[in-house]
C-alpha positions as CSV (number, residue, x, y, z in Angstrom):
1,M,34.6,-166.2,-125.7
2,N,32.9,-166.9,-129.1
3,T,32.4,-164.4,-131.9
4,D,28.7,-164.3,-131.3
5,T,29.2,-162.9,-127.9
6,I,31.7,-160.3,-129.2
7,S,29.3,-159.4,-131.9
8,Q,26.4,-159.1,-129.4
9,S,28.4,-156.9,-127.1
10,H,29.5,-154.7,-130.0
11,Q,25.9,-154.3,-131.2
12,I,24.6,-153.4,-127.7
13,L,27.3,-150.7,-127.4
14,Q,26.6,-149.4,-130.9
15,D,22.8,-149.2,-130.4
16,N,23.2,-147.4,-127.1
17,S,25.7,-145.0,-128.6
18,D,23.6,-144.3,-131.7
19,F,20.2,-144.0,-130.1
20,T,20.6,-143.0,-126.4
21,M,22.2,-140.2,-124.5
22,F,24.5,-140.4,-121.5
23,S,24.2,-138.5,-118.2
24,W,27.0,-136.0,-117.2
25,S,29.2,-137.1,-120.1
26,K,30.3,-136.2,-123.6
27,Q,28.5,-138.4,-126.0
28,K,31.4,-139.7,-128.2
29,G,34.6,-141.5,-127.4
30,I,33.3,-143.1,-124.2
31,A,33.4,-146.8,-123.4
32,P,30.6,-147.8,-121.1
33,I,30.4,-151.4,-119.7
34,A,27.7,-153.5,-121.3
35,I,26.2,-155.4,-118.4
36,E,24.5,-158.7,-119.1
37,R,23.6,-159.6,-115.5
38,A,24.3,-158.7,-111.9
39,E,24.3,-160.6,-108.6
40,G,25.2,-159.5,-105.1
41,V,28.2,-157.2,-105.2
42,Y,29.2,-158.2,-108.8
43,L,28.4,-157.1,-112.3
44,Y,28.9,-159.4,-115.3
45,D,29.5,-158.1,-118.8
46,Y,28.9,-159.8,-122.2
47,D,32.6,-160.6,-122.5
48,G,32.5,-162.9,-119.5
49,N,34.2,-160.5,-117.1
50,R,33.2,-160.2,-113.4
51,I,33.3,-156.7,-112.1
52,I,33.1,-155.9,-108.4
53,D,30.7,-153.0,-107.7
54,F,32.3,-150.8,-105.1
55,S,29.8,-148.0,-105.2
56,S,26.5,-149.8,-105.3
57,G,25.7,-148.4,-108.7
58,L,25.2,-144.8,-107.8
59,M,25.2,-145.5,-104.0
60,N,21.7,-146.9,-104.3
61,V,21.9,-150.7,-104.7
62,N,22.2,-151.2,-100.9
63,I,20.8,-154.8,-100.8
64,G,23.0,-155.9,-103.7
65,H,22.1,-156.9,-107.2
66,G,19.7,-159.5,-108.6
67,N,17.7,-160.2,-105.4
68,Q,14.8,-162.2,-106.8
69,R,12.6,-161.5,-103.7
70,I,12.1,-158.0,-105.3
71,T,11.2,-159.6,-108.6
72,D,8.7,-161.9,-107.0
73,A,7.1,-159.1,-105.0
74,V,6.8,-156.9,-108.2
75,V,5.4,-159.7,-110.3
76,K,2.8,-160.5,-107.7
77,Q,1.7,-156.9,-107.4
78,M,1.5,-156.5,-111.2
79,Q,-0.7,-159.6,-111.4
80,Q,-3.1,-157.9,-109.0
81,V,-3.0,-154.2,-110.1
82,S,-0.2,-152.5,-112.0
83,Y,-1.5,-148.9,-111.7
84,V,-4.2,-146.8,-110.1
85,T,-4.4,-143.1,-109.9
86,P,-3.1,-141.5,-106.7
87,S,-6.6,-140.7,-105.7
88,C,-7.3,-144.4,-105.3
89,V,-5.6,-146.5,-102.7
90,T,-4.1,-150.0,-102.6
91,K,-3.2,-152.2,-99.7
92,V,0.5,-152.0,-100.5
93,R,0.5,-148.2,-100.4
94,G,-0.9,-148.3,-96.8
95,D,1.4,-151.1,-95.8
96,L,4.4,-149.2,-97.0
97,G,3.4,-145.9,-95.4
98,K,2.9,-147.8,-92.1
99,K,6.3,-149.4,-92.3
100,L,8.0,-146.2,-93.0
101,A,6.3,-144.5,-90.1
102,E,7.6,-147.4,-88.0
103,I,11.3,-146.9,-88.9
104,C,11.2,-143.1,-88.9
105,P,11.7,-141.4,-85.5
106,G,9.5,-138.8,-83.8
107,D,6.3,-137.8,-85.5
108,L,7.5,-138.4,-89.0
109,N,4.5,-140.5,-89.9
110,K,3.1,-139.3,-93.2
111,A,4.4,-140.4,-96.6
112,F,4.0,-138.5,-99.8
113,F,5.3,-140.9,-102.5
114,T,7.4,-139.5,-105.3
115,L,9.3,-140.9,-108.3
116,C,12.9,-140.3,-107.4
117,G,15.3,-138.3,-105.2
118,A,14.9,-135.0,-107.2
119,T,11.1,-135.2,-107.0
120,S,11.3,-135.8,-103.3
121,I,13.5,-132.7,-102.9
122,D,11.2,-130.6,-105.2
123,N,8.1,-131.5,-103.2
124,A,9.8,-130.9,-99.9
125,I,10.7,-127.4,-101.1
126,K,7.2,-126.7,-102.3
127,L,5.7,-128.0,-99.1
128,A,8.0,-126.0,-96.9
129,R,7.0,-122.8,-98.8
130,L,3.3,-123.7,-98.7
131,Y,3.4,-124.5,-95.0
132,T,5.4,-121.5,-93.8
133,G,4.3,-118.9,-96.2
134,R,8.0,-118.1,-96.6
135,H,10.2,-118.3,-99.8
136,K,13.9,-118.7,-99.1
137,I,15.6,-122.1,-98.8
138,V,19.1,-122.4,-97.3
139,T,21.4,-125.2,-98.5
140,R,25.1,-126.1,-98.5
141,Y,27.5,-125.2,-101.4
142,Q,29.2,-128.6,-101.4
143,S,26.1,-130.7,-101.8
144,Y,24.0,-132.4,-104.4
145,H,20.2,-132.8,-104.3
146,G,19.2,-133.9,-107.8
147,A,19.0,-132.9,-111.4
148,S,15.6,-131.2,-111.7
149,I,15.6,-127.4,-111.9
150,G,14.5,-127.1,-108.2
151,A,16.8,-129.7,-106.8
152,M,19.7,-128.6,-108.9
153,S,19.2,-125.0,-107.8
154,A,19.2,-126.2,-104.2
155,S,22.5,-128.0,-104.9
156,G,25.9,-126.4,-104.6
157,D,27.4,-129.0,-107.0
158,P,29.2,-127.6,-110.0
159,R,27.2,-129.7,-112.3
160,K,24.6,-126.9,-112.1
161,L,27.0,-124.3,-113.5
162,P,26.4,-125.0,-117.2
163,V,22.7,-124.3,-116.7
164,D,23.4,-121.5,-114.2
165,N,21.1,-119.1,-116.0
166,Q,18.2,-121.5,-115.6
167,Q,18.3,-121.7,-111.8
168,A,15.2,-121.3,-109.7
169,P,15.3,-118.3,-107.4
170,N,15.4,-117.9,-103.6
171,F,18.1,-120.4,-102.8
172,I,20.8,-119.3,-100.3
173,H,24.0,-121.3,-100.0
174,I,26.3,-121.6,-97.0
175,D,29.8,-122.9,-96.8
176,I,30.8,-125.4,-94.2
177,P,34.7,-125.6,-94.1
178,I,36.2,-129.1,-94.5
179,A,37.7,-130.4,-91.3
180,Y,40.6,-132.0,-93.2
181,R,41.9,-128.6,-94.1
182,W,40.7,-126.5,-91.1
183,E,43.7,-125.3,-89.2
184,Y,42.1,-123.9,-86.0
185,G,40.8,-126.9,-84.1
186,E,37.6,-128.8,-84.2
187,E,35.9,-126.8,-81.4
188,N,36.6,-123.6,-83.3
189,L,35.3,-125.1,-86.5
190,L,31.9,-125.8,-84.9
191,K,31.8,-122.2,-83.4
192,E,32.6,-120.6,-86.8
193,T,30.2,-122.7,-88.9
194,V,27.3,-122.0,-86.4
195,A,28.2,-118.3,-86.1
196,S,28.3,-118.1,-89.9
197,L,24.9,-119.7,-90.2
198,E,23.5,-117.3,-87.5
199,R,24.8,-114.3,-89.4
200,M,23.3,-115.5,-92.7
201,I,19.9,-116.0,-91.1
202,A,20.1,-112.5,-89.7
203,F,21.1,-111.0,-93.1
204,E,18.5,-112.9,-95.1
205,G,15.7,-112.3,-92.5
206,P,14.5,-115.3,-90.5
207,A,10.9,-114.5,-91.4
208,N,11.8,-115.1,-95.0
209,I,13.4,-118.5,-94.6
210,A,11.1,-121.5,-95.1
211,A,13.6,-124.3,-94.6
212,I,17.2,-125.3,-94.2
213,L,17.9,-128.3,-96.5
214,L,21.0,-130.5,-95.7
215,E,22.2,-134.0,-96.4
216,G,22.0,-136.5,-93.6
217,E,25.6,-137.4,-94.5
218,S,27.5,-135.9,-97.4
219,G,27.8,-138.1,-100.4
220,S,29.1,-137.3,-103.9
221,S,30.7,-134.0,-102.8
222,G,33.3,-136.1,-101.0
223,C,31.7,-137.6,-97.9
224,L,32.4,-134.3,-96.1
225,K,31.9,-134.5,-92.4
226,Y,29.8,-132.0,-90.4
227,P,31.5,-130.6,-87.3
228,V,30.5,-132.6,-84.4
229,G,27.3,-131.0,-83.0
230,Y,26.5,-129.0,-86.1
231,L,23.2,-130.5,-87.0
232,K,22.0,-130.2,-83.4
233,A,22.9,-126.5,-83.6
234,V,21.0,-126.2,-86.9
235,R,18.0,-127.9,-85.4
236,K,18.0,-125.5,-82.5
237,L,18.2,-122.5,-84.8
238,C,15.4,-123.8,-86.9
239,D,13.2,-124.2,-83.8
240,Q,14.2,-120.7,-82.6
241,H,13.2,-119.0,-85.9
242,G,10.3,-121.2,-87.1
243,I,12.3,-122.6,-89.9
244,L,11.7,-126.1,-91.1
245,L,14.6,-128.6,-91.2
246,I,14.6,-130.9,-94.3
247,I,17.1,-133.7,-94.4
248,D,18.1,-135.2,-97.7
249,E,18.5,-139.0,-97.1
250,V,18.4,-140.0,-100.7
251,M,22.0,-141.3,-100.6
252,S,22.7,-141.6,-96.9
253,G,19.4,-143.3,-96.0
254,F,18.4,-147.0,-95.5
255,G,21.3,-148.4,-93.7
256,R,24.0,-146.8,-95.8
257,T,25.5,-145.0,-92.7
258,G,24.9,-147.9,-90.2
259,K,21.5,-146.5,-89.2
260,W,18.2,-146.4,-90.9
261,F,19.0,-142.7,-91.7
262,G,22.2,-140.6,-91.6
263,F,20.7,-137.9,-89.4
264,I,20.2,-140.5,-86.6
265,N,24.0,-140.4,-86.2
266,H,23.6,-136.8,-85.2
267,D,20.8,-137.3,-82.6
268,I,18.3,-135.0,-84.3
269,I,14.8,-135.3,-85.8
270,P,14.0,-133.2,-88.9
271,D,10.6,-132.0,-90.0
272,M,10.8,-133.7,-93.4
273,I,13.0,-136.5,-94.8
274,C,13.6,-136.9,-98.6
275,M,14.1,-140.5,-99.7
276,A,14.8,-142.5,-102.8
277,K,17.8,-144.7,-103.9
278,G,18.0,-147.3,-101.0
279,L,14.2,-147.3,-100.7
280,T,14.0,-149.7,-103.7
281,C,17.7,-150.0,-104.2
282,G,17.3,-149.1,-107.9
283,Y,15.1,-152.1,-108.7
284,L,12.4,-149.6,-109.7
285,P,12.5,-145.8,-109.7
286,F,10.8,-144.5,-106.6
287,G,11.0,-141.9,-103.9
288,C,9.2,-140.6,-100.8
289,L,8.9,-137.4,-98.8
290,M,8.3,-138.2,-95.2
291,V,6.4,-135.4,-93.3
292,S,5.8,-134.8,-89.7
293,D,2.3,-135.0,-88.2
294,K,2.5,-131.3,-87.3
295,I,3.0,-130.3,-91.0
296,A,0.6,-132.9,-92.4
297,S,-2.2,-131.9,-90.0
298,K,-2.4,-128.4,-91.6
299,Y,-3.8,-130.1,-94.7
300,D,-6.6,-132.1,-93.0
301,D,-9.0,-129.5,-94.2
302,V,-6.9,-127.5,-96.7
303,V,-6.0,-128.7,-100.2
304,L,-2.4,-130.1,-100.4
305,A,-1.2,-128.5,-103.6
306,L,1.2,-131.4,-104.5
307,G,0.7,-134.1,-107.1
308,L,2.3,-136.6,-109.4
309,T,0.8,-139.0,-111.9
310,Y,2.8,-141.9,-110.6
311,S,2.7,-141.0,-106.9
312,A,2.2,-144.2,-104.8
313,H,2.6,-146.4,-107.8
314,P,1.6,-149.8,-106.5
315,V,4.4,-151.8,-108.2
316,A,7.0,-149.4,-106.9
317,C,5.4,-149.6,-103.4
318,A,5.6,-153.4,-103.6
319,A,9.3,-153.2,-104.4
320,A,10.0,-150.8,-101.6
321,L,8.1,-152.8,-99.0
322,E,10.0,-156.0,-99.9
323,T,13.3,-154.0,-99.9
324,L,12.6,-152.9,-96.3
325,K,11.9,-156.5,-95.3
326,I,15.2,-157.6,-96.8
327,Y,17.1,-155.0,-94.8
328,E,15.7,-156.6,-91.6
329,D,15.6,-160.2,-92.6
330,D,19.3,-160.2,-93.8
331,K,20.4,-157.9,-91.0
332,L,22.1,-155.6,-93.5
333,I,22.3,-152.6,-91.2
334,E,24.1,-154.7,-88.6
335,N,26.4,-156.0,-91.3
336,T,27.1,-152.4,-92.4
337,R,28.3,-151.5,-88.9
338,A,30.5,-154.6,-88.8
339,M,32.0,-154.0,-92.2
340,E,32.5,-150.3,-91.4
341,T,34.9,-151.3,-88.6
342,Y,36.7,-153.8,-90.9
343,L,36.9,-151.4,-93.8
344,N,38.3,-148.6,-91.6
345,S,41.0,-150.8,-90.3
346,R,42.0,-152.0,-93.8
347,I,42.2,-148.4,-95.0
348,E,44.6,-147.6,-92.2
349,D,46.8,-150.4,-93.6
350,L,46.6,-148.8,-97.0
351,K,47.6,-145.4,-95.7
352,K,50.9,-146.9,-94.5
353,I,51.6,-148.1,-98.1
354,H,50.3,-145.3,-100.2
355,P,51.5,-141.7,-99.6
356,S,48.9,-140.4,-102.0
357,I,46.1,-141.1,-99.5
358,G,45.5,-137.8,-97.7
359,D,42.2,-138.4,-95.9
360,W,39.6,-141.1,-95.4
361,R,36.1,-140.1,-94.6
362,N,33.5,-142.7,-93.9
363,T,30.2,-143.3,-92.1
364,G,28.9,-146.9,-92.3
365,L,29.7,-147.8,-95.9
366,L,29.6,-144.3,-97.4
367,G,33.2,-143.6,-97.7
368,C,35.7,-141.6,-99.8
369,L,39.5,-141.6,-100.2
370,E,40.9,-138.1,-100.9
371,L,44.1,-138.3,-102.8
372,V,46.8,-135.6,-102.3
373,K,50.1,-134.7,-104.0
374,N,51.7,-134.0,-100.6
375,R,50.4,-135.0,-97.2
376,N,52.0,-132.0,-95.5
377,T,50.6,-129.4,-97.8
378,K,47.4,-131.4,-98.5
379,E,47.4,-130.2,-102.1
380,P,44.7,-132.3,-103.8
381,M,45.6,-134.7,-106.5
382,A,42.8,-132.9,-108.5
383,P,41.0,-129.8,-107.2
384,F,37.3,-129.1,-106.8
385,N,35.6,-129.0,-110.2
386,A,38.8,-130.0,-111.8
387,K,39.4,-129.1,-115.5
388,P,40.4,-131.9,-117.9
389,D,44.1,-131.1,-117.7
390,E,44.0,-131.3,-113.9
391,M,42.5,-134.8,-114.1
392,V,45.4,-136.5,-115.8
393,V,46.6,-138.6,-112.8
394,M,43.1,-139.3,-111.5
395,N,41.9,-140.4,-115.0
396,K,44.8,-142.9,-115.0
397,V,43.8,-144.1,-111.6
398,A,40.2,-144.5,-112.7
399,A,41.2,-146.3,-115.9
400,K,43.4,-148.8,-113.9
401,I,40.5,-149.5,-111.4
402,K,38.2,-150.3,-114.4
403,E,40.9,-152.4,-116.1
404,L,41.4,-154.5,-113.0
405,G,37.7,-155.3,-112.8
406,M,36.0,-152.7,-110.5
407,Y,33.2,-150.3,-111.0
408,T,33.3,-147.4,-108.6
409,F,32.8,-143.6,-108.5
410,V,35.9,-141.6,-109.1
411,R,35.5,-137.8,-109.0
412,W,38.1,-135.1,-108.9
413,G,40.6,-136.4,-106.3
414,Y,38.2,-138.7,-104.7
415,I,37.8,-142.5,-104.9
416,F,34.4,-143.5,-103.4
417,I,34.0,-146.8,-101.5
418,A,30.3,-147.5,-100.9
419,P,29.6,-151.1,-101.7
420,P,26.4,-153.0,-101.3
421,L,25.6,-153.5,-97.6
422,C,25.7,-157.3,-98.1
423,I,29.4,-157.2,-98.7
424,T,31.8,-159.6,-96.8
425,K,35.3,-159.1,-95.5
426,D,36.7,-161.2,-98.3
427,Q,35.0,-159.0,-100.9
428,I,36.2,-155.8,-99.2
429,D,39.7,-157.3,-99.4
430,E,39.2,-158.1,-103.1
431,G,38.1,-154.6,-103.9
432,L,40.8,-152.8,-101.8
433,A,43.5,-154.9,-103.6
434,I,42.3,-153.4,-106.9
435,I,42.3,-149.9,-105.4
436,S,45.7,-150.4,-103.9
437,E,47.2,-151.4,-107.3
438,A,45.6,-148.3,-108.9
439,L,47.0,-146.1,-106.1
440,K,50.5,-146.9,-107.2
441,I,49.9,-144.5,-110.1
442,A,48.9,-141.7,-107.7
443,D,51.9,-142.5,-105.5
444,E,54.2,-141.8,-108.4
445,A,52.7,-138.3,-108.6
446,V,53.4,-137.7,-104.9
447,I,57.1,-138.7,-105.4
448,E,57.5,-136.2,-108.2
449,V,56.2,-133.3,-106.0
450,I,58.4,-134.3,-103.1
451,N,61.5,-134.4,-105.3
452,S,60.8,-131.2,-107.2
């Protein structure tokens, strides 16, 4: 490594620190990785280090990094037309809408193109209220739907608490107990969660509820599993009361769970699907709200009061269309299912070695290790919304993971494993070897509790 490279890396970090701000972070005393390039499941920094990406960026780079087919599609589109207003149309807009209608089940055939996950959520909320004439939106406490005021208010994630006084009104949150800590049997868990939802609907007044908004599969809250049959029960309650069902597939969509969408694993069809992340895999910011024909037909002769300057941006549409082609050409969804089986078996091996592993929750390649201080008590290594002094062990685990050459999402007592869908068995082994080494730190904390 020459001094010019060191100097360049230092200057990049300095410029970013001096002139940009970082999401969900204090602004000083942090040490972000300066990435020079990325390819497949790997990131490369300016110091010549190769870093395995075990969380697909923010669970969005499903096809892997550096795929030049996206670059070629984007350049070709920009050479034709880079931007037209949403009131104009392009070929690529129609092609993408048609392709999305092909992969979406039921009558989900109409695409309203947005800019990201949060704008997909915001527009789903607005459309649900417009369509039904109702105002309340029901969501889950342990969920995350985005960082705009509307999407954040819909979320139950504690990241909203610092701006709690800025929340949008008319969001009702429900609790779905975590199966890992539920003591009364899976069948009773389903009964209780459905009964609780039924009571809430009665208390709030079903004629006031526009929609129930849930993730297709839980993501950054800890990959929390729905009780088996829960989403089918929710669909039935929505139909019974004229409530729309919106499924957030921003993280769990596009092959991440071994299906095109997470909700397909639950054998339901929603009224709207919110998309982003895997739609373009982060190559360009883009999102989509997929709407049923039944909802869309209301606006055949009525103004649809939704709009975005960059809706259906042709360059982003081109990136999305090529991304969908890559999923199919490279058989990434099939690979996800194969790697899910292999990953699950390897985690079982790790459980035998590391007493700090309490639970493993995974669908496709959207997985999360929950670390505990004691398997019998299931006391978490770090609690929900842990304070800094409660994160000592997990911070050491995260630091070791980074030191050993891995980028992944570590939150509270969770280590997320959600690599690009193009990953191989050898690469899974490479990544798990790093996590296994870091888990030795957590194992020491388990021994202390047992001996105390």
